[in-house]
N, C-alpha and C positions, 0 to 999 in steps of 0.2 A: 665650639672652637675657642682657643683661648691665647689672646695673644702674649706672645714671650721676649725677653728680653733680647736684641738683637734682631727680631724680625722686622724693624722698619726699615725703609728705604736706605741703601747704603749710601745714595747720593745726597743724604741730609747729613754725614759725617763729615763734609766738608761746605756745606751752606753757610752765608753768614748773611741774613737779612738786613735790609734798609726798610724800615717800615713808614710807609706814606698815608697820610689821611687826605684822600684827593679831593672831597669838599670843600678841605680848609687849605690844602695846597694851592689849587687854582683860583682859590678866592670867588668861589660859586655861592651862589643865592642864598639864602639860609632857608629857602622854603623853597617850595616845589613850582616848577612854572606852570603856569595854566596851559589847560589842554591845548589850545591852538597854537601856544608859542612856539616860535623855531628851537629847533637843538643849539644848543652852544656848544661846540666844539673847546671843550677845555683837555680832553684826557692826551691830545697830541703833546700838550706842554711837557707831558711827564717824558716823551720818548727825548726831550733835550737833555734831560736830565741822567740819561742811563749811563752815558759815559764818565757822568760824576761817579756816580755807584760805583764802577767798574774801578776806577782811579781811587777811591777811597778804600776800595779791596773788598766790596761786600762782592755778590753774585747772586744774590735773590733780592728781589723786590715783592714784598706784603704789602697789599694794599688792600686798607678798609673798606666799609661797603662802597661800591659802586653802583649798586640795583637802586631802581626807582624808589623813590622815598620821600615823604613827607616833608622831614627837615633837616636834623643832622644826619641820616643815614641808617640810623636802626628803627626807623618806623616804616619799613619797607611795605610796598604797596605791591610790587610785583619782583619776585626774584629771576626773571629772565629777562627782564628789559633792562638797558645802561639807564640810570639817570639822565635827564635831559637836559639838566643843567652842565654834565658832564661830556656829552657825545651821545653817540648811536654805538651799533653793533661794530659798523666799519670801525668806527675809533678803537674800540677793544680790542678787535682781531688787529690792527696794524702794531698796537702795543704789544699784543703776546708776543708777533712775530718779530717786532722789534727786539725784545728781551730773549727770545730764543736764538735770533741770530746772534747774539751777545754772550751765549753761555750763560744767559741769566733764567733763573726760576721764576717761576711766579705763583705767588701764594692769596688766596680769595678770600675775603672775610664770611662766613655764613652764618649769616642771624636766623635760628631756624628756631628758637626758644618764642618768638615774640612777632606779632605783624604789627605795622601800622591799623590805625582808624578804618584809614579809607582804603586796605587790603581788602580786594572784591567780598571776598566771603564774610567777611565783619561788616562791609556796605550792607551787603544782604541782609544781614541779622539787622540792621537798624532800621532798615526798612520793612522788612518781611515780621520780624521778630518770633514768634515761637511757629511761623510756618515756613522759616527758613532752613530748607535742608543746610544750609551749612550749620548751623547752631552747635551739632555734634563736635565741630573743630574746635570749639572754644569750653570755656568752663562758665558756662552762664548759671546765674541763678537768678531766674524769673522772678523771686518772692520780694530779692533785695530793694532797697530804696535807692538806686544809683541814679546817677546824672542821667542815664538815655531811661530811667524809667526800669532797670534794671541794674541785675551787677554781674560783674565777670571777674576772671581773675586776669591782673596785669604783673609785669616785672617790678619786683620791687617797690610796688606803689604808682608806679607811672601811668596815668590813666591812658596815653595815648601808644602804650607798647601793650598790645593786647596779646596774652600767654595762648599760645596752641593746645590744645589736648594731644599729649604725646601717646596718649594710650590707643589713640585712633590710630587702625593700618592706613587710614587713607592719607593721614599727615607721614607716615614715615614714607608713604609711597611718593608724594609729594617731594620731600627732602632728598629722596635718591633718585629723583627725576633731574631734579635742582644741581645736585652735583654733578651726575653724568652729564648733564648741558654743557656744563661749562669746563670740565674736564675733557668731554670732546672738543670744546673751543682751544684747548691745549693748555690751561692751567696743571699747575703741579700738585697741588693739596690744599686744604682748606684748614684756615683757622675757624674755631668754632665758636662764636661767641656765646656767652654765659651759659658754656657747657655744664657747671655746676648746676644751674636749675633745670635741665632735663635729665630724667630717668635714666640712669645707665643701659639699662634694657633696649632702650631707645635707641644709642649711641650704637651699642651692638648690633642689634636688627639693619641700621642703615649700614654702618661701615662693612660688615660683612658682603652686603649686597654687592656696593658699590667694589669691592676690591675685586670680587670675582671678573669684573672686566677691567681695573685699574689696580693690580698689586701692587706699583710701585708710587703711588699716590700717598701721601703725606698728611695724616691729620694731629693737629694739634689743639687739644682743649684748652679754652679760659678757666683756669679754676684758683680762686684767688686762697683759699684754705682746706683744709679736709684730707682724705687720704688719697695722696695724688696716686699712687702706684694703682689702686683701685678703678681709677678712672681707665688706667691702662690696661690692667689685665680683667677687668670684668666690662668696662664700656667699648672694648677693643679700637682705642687712641691709640697713637704712635708715642705722644709725648703732651705736656701739659707746660702751662705758664708756670715759672716759677720764683712766683710772687715771694716768697719766704726768703730766698734769697736777694732780692731787690732789697726788702724791706730792713732786711740784716745789714747790707751794707752800707746804706748812707746813715741810718740809725748808730750804727757802730762808728764810723768816723764823726758822726757829730757828738755823741755820747763819751768818746773816748773810750771805751768799751769793746775791744777786740773779741772777748771773750762772747759774746753776742754770735758774732760771724764765724766763732771757730766751732760754735755748737750747730749753727745753721749749715758751715760746710760737713760737719759730718752728718747730718740728716740730708743734705745734699747728695753725699757718696752714696748712702742707702738708697736713696731714688734711683740713681745711676746704675744700680743692682738689676731694675727692673727695665729702665726707658732711660733715654736721653732727653733733660728737660728742654725747654725753650727757656734762656736766659737773657734779661736785660737789665738795665738801668734806668730804661725810661719808654712810657709809650703814651699811646692816644687817651689813656684814665687816668695819669697820675701825674702831680706836678714836676718840672722839669727837673731834672737831677741839679744843674748848674743854679735853681733855686731851692732844690729842697736840704742841699749841705749848708750849711751854717757858715762854712770857710770855704772860698772857693779854691783855696790852695789844695785843697781834699780832692777834688775832682779828679785830678789824674791816679788817686790810689784806685777810686771807685772805678776807673776804667781798666787797668791793671788787674783787679779782681774780674772782671768780667770775660776777659780774654786770655787768663790761664786756667780757669777752673774748668771741669768738661761741664757740656752743653752745646746747644745750638744759638750762639748768641744774636741778637736781633737789636738793631739800629735805631732808634725812631728820628725820624728826620728834623733836622735841627742841632740835633743834639753833639752830633759832630762840629757843631758851628757854635758851642756852647751857648744856646739858644736859652733864653730866659724866660719862666712863665707860670704863674701858681693857680693850681686848678681852684675853682670857687664853688661850695653848696649853692647854685642857684641858677634859674635860669641862663641859658647861655656860659655859664660857668667854666665851659670846656675852649670855649674860642679862642681863649688867649695860648691855649698849648695846641692850638690845632690851627695856626698861622697861614696864611700865604705866603710861598716863594716866591723870588723874582722870576722873570720869563725863563731866564738860563743863567749856570754858575757866576756869569760874568758878573752879576748883580747883587753877589754878597759881599757883605763889610770883610776887609780884613783882619777886625777883631778875633774874628773866630779861625783864625788862620793858625793859631799855635795848637789850639786841640785837635782841628784836622788833622794837621801832621803828626800827633801823636796816636789818633785811631789809626793812621797808616803806619805805621812803626809796630803798634800793637799786634795789628791784625797781619801785617808782613810777617811778624813773629809765628804768628801761630797758622799760617799759611806753612811755613817752613816747617814748623814741629805739629804735623798732622795730628800726632798719636792725642794732642790735647782734648780734643773732640770727648775721647772716650777715658779721659787718664784717673789715677787715683791721687789721692792726695792724703797727706798725713804733715799733722803740725811739728816743727822744730821749734819756734820762740814762741811763747804768749806772755803778754802783757796787756796794761789799759789800752795803751797806745803803741804797741808795737806786736807786729805779728809776721812769722815766716811760716810759710811750707813747702813743702818740696811734691811738686809734681811728679809722678812717675808713671812707665807701663811695665808690663811683663817682659818688653821687649828687649830692657836695659836703659830705653829713654828717660832723661830728669831733667828738672831745670828747679831751681828754689827763687821763691818770691819773696819777697823782703818790704814791708809796710812799715813807716815810720810815722805816724800822726801827730807826733806831738814836736814841742818847739826847740827842742834841741837835736842836736844828731845823736845817732845812737849807734854801737857796736852789736850786730848780729853776732853769733858763733859759728862760725863754720871750719869745719875742720878739713886741711888739706889743700887749702888755695881754692881759687874759682876762675871761670872764665866770665868776665861781666858780657851780657847779651844785651839788654837795656836798663837805662837808668833816666831819672827824672831829669830834663834838659833843662831846666831853672835852678837848678840844688847845686851844691857841691858835687864832684862828681866823687861816684862811691869808690872805696879803695879799701885796700886791707887793714885791717887793724894793726897798733904797734907790735905785737907779738906776731904777726903774721898767719894769726889762726881766726882770724872773722873779718867781717865786711863792714865797714864805716857808712850808717847811708843819713844824709844829712836831714835837718828839721824838714817834716811834712814830707819828705821824700819816701822815695819807692826804687826798688832796683829788681831785675832777675838776671840771675846768673846759673853758669853751670859749674858745679861741683868740679874739680879735678881728680879727686879721689872718693 
């Protein structure tokens, strides 16, 4: 069986995710609680934020790892158990139920490339060594001079993340059972962590079997670079993370080089002929977009790109409030981009309100223009610091996006007038050019218009 364009669940055409890193959001301890420690019920805090999610305009909650782990959540020791720093089965069941009562989809983070050193199978290897029946689950080199007296394959050199042997049928059976367990409990799909590090044949084998019971489940793979369509066509996934678009969005704005974004949008459209990518300008692994941009005035332009190009948009918690934070390449370097949130929305500072409102406006536009999730795009104006493109579909819908990152106002050519849909609240209002054939956009400004002819 080969996945074809349009085969993914139809509910994803209208979903907009709010991504949350639960261990950070709830200010959990940095390492697992002792076995005899009482469970800390932090997951109920997320229920207090579901109305905020909906008011923002989202209808999906994408959760980073909630499973029992040693430290940051990606060194999992039990895929069937809720991390005791977050709560228990009753807490996660209540959260899923509260989401579905509000019409909110739930996406879990599936960490299936690697496990933590305390994962029972690897713990048995550490104790029994060559005698362990679990040894075949991992890539063990008994002759290597490693820390444990032998070597093993890890994820990108991180010794605490032990890579699984995806050629072993028992590993595929295990991952299938984990996916089905949580789909049975009510989740709607899986983000597949480090999907690029796992053989495509493995993903195909597992997803085909899971779809037999849950044909509407959504599988999005974390893929940073490479042949994105291959993961869908050969791996059986529905979507992948669009890192190319993420990178070109902020670097085009920083460098005053919209030619890069234009080139990436053409690539993006090629991907969209096969699948609908997950689009984003921030997540739990990258510097906050408000810190990544060298000029904070350009943040609205990045948001406009996210919400007017085809894709399945995802908003990383705090980005909608213009949170700042730079990812650092060191132990604990992700902590600053995975911060604690207040107990409820009333604890947020007012300084983030303008960007929050802009998110609402842009998401509102996308809700009205439902065809945008699978739209086509063509460039109209292209210069170093100006870009305009037309988004359209085969049904006659269209709008034009105008982006001006320069310090001067710019007149974009538009024939026959236009209807202004949205523009930058802090800029001079977009207006007709002197000869009535263009749209003038202010410095570091943007506009979304509908041509009248």
